[in-house]
C-alpha positions as CSV (number, residue, x, y, z in Angstrom):
1,M,0.0,0.0,0.0
2,P,1.2,3.6,-0.6
3,E,1.0,4.4,3.1
4,D,3.3,1.5,3.9
5,R,5.8,2.6,1.3
6,D,5.8,6.2,2.5
7,A,6.3,5.0,6.1
8,E,9.2,2.7,5.0
9,L,10.8,5.6,3.0
10,S,10.5,8.0,5.9
11,E,12.1,5.4,8.2
12,L,14.9,4.8,5.8
13,L,15.6,8.5,5.4
14,E,15.6,9.0,9.1
15,E,18.1,6.1,9.4
16,V,20.3,7.7,6.8
17,R,20.2,11.0,8.7
18,R,21.2,9.3,11.9
19,I,24.1,7.6,10.2
20,D,25.2,10.9,8.7
21,V,25.3,12.6,12.1
22,Q,27.0,9.7,13.8
23,A,29.6,9.1,11.1
24,S,30.3,12.9,10.6
25,R,31.0,13.2,14.3
26,L,33.4,10.2,14.2
27,V,35.2,11.4,11.1
28,T,35.6,14.9,12.7
29,D,36.5,14.0,16.3
30,V,38.1,10.5,16.1
31,M,39.3,9.6,12.6
32,A,40.7,12.9,11.6
33,G,44.0,12.2,9.9
34,G,43.7,8.5,10.0
35,Y,42.3,8.0,6.5
36,S,44.6,10.6,5.1
37,S,47.8,9.1,6.5
38,V,46.8,5.6,5.4
39,F,45.5,6.2,1.9
40,R,46.3,9.7,0.6
41,G,49.4,9.7,-1.6
42,S,49.6,5.9,-1.3
43,G,48.9,5.5,-5.0
44,I,50.9,6.8,-8.0
45,E,49.9,7.4,-11.6
46,F,51.9,7.7,-14.8
47,D,53.0,11.2,-15.7
48,R,55.5,11.1,-18.7
49,V,58.4,9.4,-20.4
50,R,61.7,11.3,-20.5
51,E,65.3,10.6,-21.5
52,Y,67.5,8.8,-19.0
53,V,69.9,10.8,-17.0
54,E,72.7,9.5,-14.8
55,G,71.4,8.4,-11.4
56,D,68.0,7.3,-12.6
57,P,67.1,3.8,-11.1
58,Q,67.2,1.0,-13.6
59,R,63.7,-0.2,-12.6
60,A,62.3,3.1,-14.0
61,V,63.6,2.4,-17.6
62,D,60.9,2.0,-20.2
63,W,62.4,-0.8,-22.2
64,N,59.8,-0.6,-25.0
65,V,60.5,3.1,-25.7
66,T,64.3,2.5,-25.2
67,A,64.3,-0.3,-27.8
68,R,62.2,1.8,-30.3
69,V,64.2,5.0,-30.0
70,G,67.7,3.5,-29.6
71,R,68.7,5.3,-26.3
72,P,67.4,4.9,-22.8
73,F,64.2,6.5,-21.5
74,V,62.5,6.2,-18.1
75,R,58.9,6.5,-17.0
76,E,58.0,9.1,-14.4
77,Y,55.1,8.8,-11.9
78,V,53.5,11.3,-9.6
79,D,51.3,11.0,-6.5
80,E,47.7,10.7,-7.4
81,R,46.0,14.0,-6.9
82,E,42.7,12.3,-6.0
83,L,41.8,8.8,-5.1
84,T,38.8,6.7,-6.1
85,V,37.2,4.7,-3.2
86,L,34.8,2.0,-4.2
87,F,32.7,-0.1,-1.9
88,L,31.9,-3.7,-3.1
89,L,28.9,-4.5,-0.9
90,D,27.4,-8.0,-0.3
91,L,23.5,-7.8,-0.6
92,S,22.9,-11.5,0.0
93,A,20.3,-12.7,2.5
94,S,22.9,-13.7,5.1
95,M,23.7,-10.0,5.5
96,A,20.1,-9.1,6.6
97,G,19.6,-11.5,9.6
98,G,21.2,-12.2,12.9
99,F,20.6,-11.7,16.6
100,S,22.2,-8.3,17.0
101,H,20.6,-4.9,17.3
102,W,22.1,-4.1,13.8
103,S,22.2,-6.7,11.0
104,A,25.4,-7.2,9.1
105,R,23.9,-5.0,6.3
106,Q,23.2,-2.1,8.8
107,T,26.6,-2.4,10.2
108,A,28.1,-2.4,6.7
109,A,26.2,0.9,5.9
110,R,27.8,2.5,9.0
111,V,31.3,1.3,8.0
112,C,30.8,2.6,4.5
113,A,29.5,6.0,5.8
114,C,32.6,6.5,8.0
115,L,35.0,5.7,5.2
116,A,33.0,7.5,2.5
117,L,32.8,10.8,4.5
118,S,36.6,10.5,5.3
119,A,37.2,10.2,1.5
120,I,34.9,13.1,0.6
121,R,36.6,15.3,3.2
122,N,39.9,14.5,1.5
123,N,38.4,15.5,-1.9
124,D,38.4,11.9,-3.1
125,K,35.6,10.2,-5.1
126,V,33.4,7.4,-3.8
127,G,31.4,4.8,-5.6
128,L,29.5,1.5,-5.1
129,I,29.3,-2.0,-6.6
130,A,26.4,-3.8,-4.9
131,F,26.1,-7.6,-5.6
132,S,24.6,-10.9,-4.5
133,E,25.2,-13.7,-7.1
134,A,25.7,-11.1,-9.7
135,V,26.4,-7.3,-9.9
136,D,23.1,-5.7,-8.9
137,R,24.0,-2.0,-9.0
138,Y,26.9,0.1,-10.1
139,V,27.2,3.7,-8.8
140,P,30.2,5.3,-10.5
141,A,32.5,7.2,-8.2
142,K,31.9,10.9,-7.7
143,K,32.7,13.7,-5.2
144,G,30.4,15.4,-2.7
145,A,28.7,14.7,0.6
146,G,25.3,14.3,-1.1
147,H,26.7,11.5,-3.3
148,A,28.3,9.8,-0.3
149,M,24.9,9.8,1.5
150,R,23.3,8.4,-1.6
151,I,25.7,5.5,-1.3
152,V,24.8,5.0,2.3
153,R,21.1,5.0,1.4
154,D,21.8,2.4,-1.2
155,C,23.7,0.3,1.3
156,L,20.6,0.2,3.4
157,A,17.9,-0.1,0.8
158,L,19.1,-1.8,-2.3
159,P,17.5,-5.3,-2.8
160,G,19.7,-8.2,-3.9
161,S,18.7,-10.0,-7.0
162,S,19.5,-13.3,-5.3
163,A,19.6,-14.7,-1.7
164,R,22.9,-16.3,-2.4
165,T,26.4,-14.9,-2.4
166,D,29.1,-14.9,-5.1
167,L,32.0,-12.5,-4.8
168,T,33.6,-13.3,-8.1
169,P,31.4,-11.3,-10.5
170,A,31.8,-8.2,-8.4
171,L,35.5,-8.5,-8.3
172,E,35.8,-9.2,-12.0
173,F,33.5,-6.3,-12.7
174,A,35.7,-3.9,-10.6
175,A,38.9,-5.1,-12.3
176,R,37.3,-4.6,-15.7
177,V,35.5,-1.3,-15.3
178,V,37.7,0.7,-12.9
179,R,40.7,1.4,-15.0
180,R,42.7,3.7,-12.7
181,H,44.2,2.5,-9.4
182,A,41.5,2.6,-6.7
183,I,40.9,1.8,-3.0
184,L,38.4,-1.1,-3.0
185,F,36.6,-2.1,0.2
186,L,35.1,-5.5,-0.2
187,V,32.3,-5.6,2.5
188,S,30.8,-9.0,3.2
189,D,30.4,-11.8,5.8
190,F,32.4,-13.9,3.4
191,L,30.0,-16.9,3.7
192,A,31.0,-17.9,0.2
193,Q,33.7,-19.8,-1.6
194,G,35.5,-19.8,-4.9
195,W,36.5,-16.1,-4.9
196,A,40.3,-16.4,-4.3
197,D,41.4,-16.2,-8.0
198,A,39.2,-13.3,-8.8
199,L,40.4,-11.4,-5.7
200,T,44.1,-12.1,-6.5
201,L,43.6,-10.6,-10.1
202,C,41.7,-7.6,-8.8
203,A,44.3,-6.9,-6.1
204,R,47.0,-6.7,-8.7
205,R,45.4,-3.5,-10.1
206,H,43.8,-2.0,-7.0
207,D,44.4,-1.7,-3.2
208,V,41.7,-4.1,-2.0
209,V,40.7,-4.2,1.7
210,A,38.5,-7.0,2.9
211,V,35.9,-5.8,5.5
212,R,34.6,-9.0,7.2
213,L,31.5,-8.7,9.2
214,R,31.3,-11.2,12.1
215,P,27.9,-11.6,13.8
216,P,27.7,-12.9,17.3
217,E,25.9,-16.1,16.3
218,L,29.2,-17.5,15.0
219,A,29.8,-18.3,18.7
220,P,27.2,-21.0,19.7
221,P,25.0,-20.5,22.8
222,D,25.7,-22.7,25.9
223,A,22.4,-24.6,25.9
224,G,18.8,-24.8,24.6
225,L,16.9,-25.9,21.5
226,L,16.9,-23.4,18.7
227,R,15.1,-23.5,15.3
228,V,17.3,-21.8,12.7
229,R,16.9,-21.1,9.0
230,D,19.7,-20.7,6.5
231,P,18.8,-17.3,4.9
232,E,20.4,-18.2,1.6
233,S,19.0,-21.7,1.0
234,G,15.9,-21.4,3.2
235,R,16.6,-24.7,4.8
236,E,15.4,-25.0,8.5
237,T,16.7,-27.2,11.2
238,V,16.5,-27.5,15.0
239,I,19.8,-27.5,16.9
240,D,20.3,-28.8,20.4
241,W,23.0,-26.5,21.8
242,S,23.0,-28.4,25.1
243,S,25.0,-31.1,23.3
244,A,28.7,-30.6,23.7
245,R,29.3,-32.6,20.5
246,V,27.0,-30.3,18.5
247,R,28.7,-27.1,19.9
248,A,32.2,-28.5,19.2
249,A,31.2,-29.5,15.6
250,Y,29.8,-26.0,15.0
251,A,32.8,-24.3,16.4
252,E,35.1,-26.4,14.2
253,R,33.2,-25.5,11.1
254,V,33.3,-21.8,11.9
255,A,37.1,-22.1,12.6
256,V,37.7,-23.9,9.3
257,R,35.7,-21.3,7.3
258,R,37.6,-18.5,9.1
259,T,40.9,-20.0,8.3
260,E,40.0,-20.6,4.6
261,T,39.0,-17.0,4.3
262,E,42.1,-15.6,5.9
263,D,44.4,-17.9,3.8
264,G,42.7,-16.7,0.6
265,L,43.1,-13.1,1.6
266,R,46.8,-13.7,2.6
267,R,47.5,-15.4,-0.8
268,A,45.9,-12.4,-2.6
269,K,47.9,-10.0,-0.5
270,V,44.8,-8.3,0.7
271,D,44.5,-6.6,4.1
272,L,41.7,-7.6,6.4
273,M,39.5,-5.3,8.5
274,D,37.5,-7.5,11.0
275,V,34.2,-5.9,12.2
276,P,32.6,-7.9,15.0
277,I,28.9,-7.2,15.2
278,S,27.9,-6.8,18.9
279,R,24.5,-6.9,20.4
280,E,25.3,-3.4,21.5
281,H,24.4,-0.6,19.1
282,S,27.0,2.0,19.9
283,I,28.6,3.6,16.8
284,D,31.9,3.1,18.6
285,M,31.5,-0.6,17.8
286,V,32.1,0.5,14.1
287,A,34.8,3.0,14.9
288,R,37.1,0.7,16.8
289,P,37.8,-1.8,14.0
290,I,38.3,1.0,11.5
291,L,40.8,2.8,13.8
292,K,42.6,-0.5,14.5
293,F,43.0,-1.0,10.8
294,F,44.3,2.5,10.3
295,R,46.9,2.0,13.0
296,M,48.0,-1.3,11.4
297,R,48.5,0.3,8.0
298,E,50.4,3.2,9.6
299,R,52.7,0.9,11.6
300,R,53.4,-1.2,8.5
301,G,54.1,1.9,6.4
302,A,56.5,3.2,9.1
303,K,58.6,0.0,8.8
304,R,59.1,0.3,5.1
């Protein structure tokens, strides 16, 4: 009914405004300088080819031009004047459920808001690739706070075309469509397999950061019968959490999946930002993992 749609839209806009206020305060008061020190100037772009002069490093020699002209030339690069930040957001059904105050999808919107506003304040562009089993929406990167909030709205409201997850099409799309070096945040619960090769290829062109959302139900309860439904397959089952054997088997499967994910990210040379989803609903629960990630990147950069 029209009244229901109007009420849903009003609630959505109110949620976007709340996220805007919360994220803006965090970016101003807490994250100031963190994004800039980690990402600004981290990329380089080709500027020109010039003739070799004594002292130029050998790795800068452009061998194709050198062979064609008959004397040595080198390629020069400059710091990128602006960066492109792109969010690859999982819209599958597993992102919408859970036992927390915020779903993984709602938490993802807040993570994207904090990072998008940080990028906009540094005069960078932000865009979105939303996906489930296929790419469902592509929002090209642009500047401006209004555009950033449009992306936050899409993070909350866009429907996925499928309940299931496949990261590969989104990664292949990003590698094909985004030609210049970009910062890609892959935001998902990573309850999928078969994405490692596509991620490796994408990470060769772009700086990819895996944002893994970890809901509290990954840790089994101590006891009780619980009817659960797989949001992607729709299959239902009743689990007896009072059984030590059941709890141990569940914990083992969670640990195996976590190890497989981390091994795949490590092989692709992709950094991981872990975002635990707490039953609390403080925006600080989003800020802490982002700041922890910033500090990790800063420490690693200082060692180089």
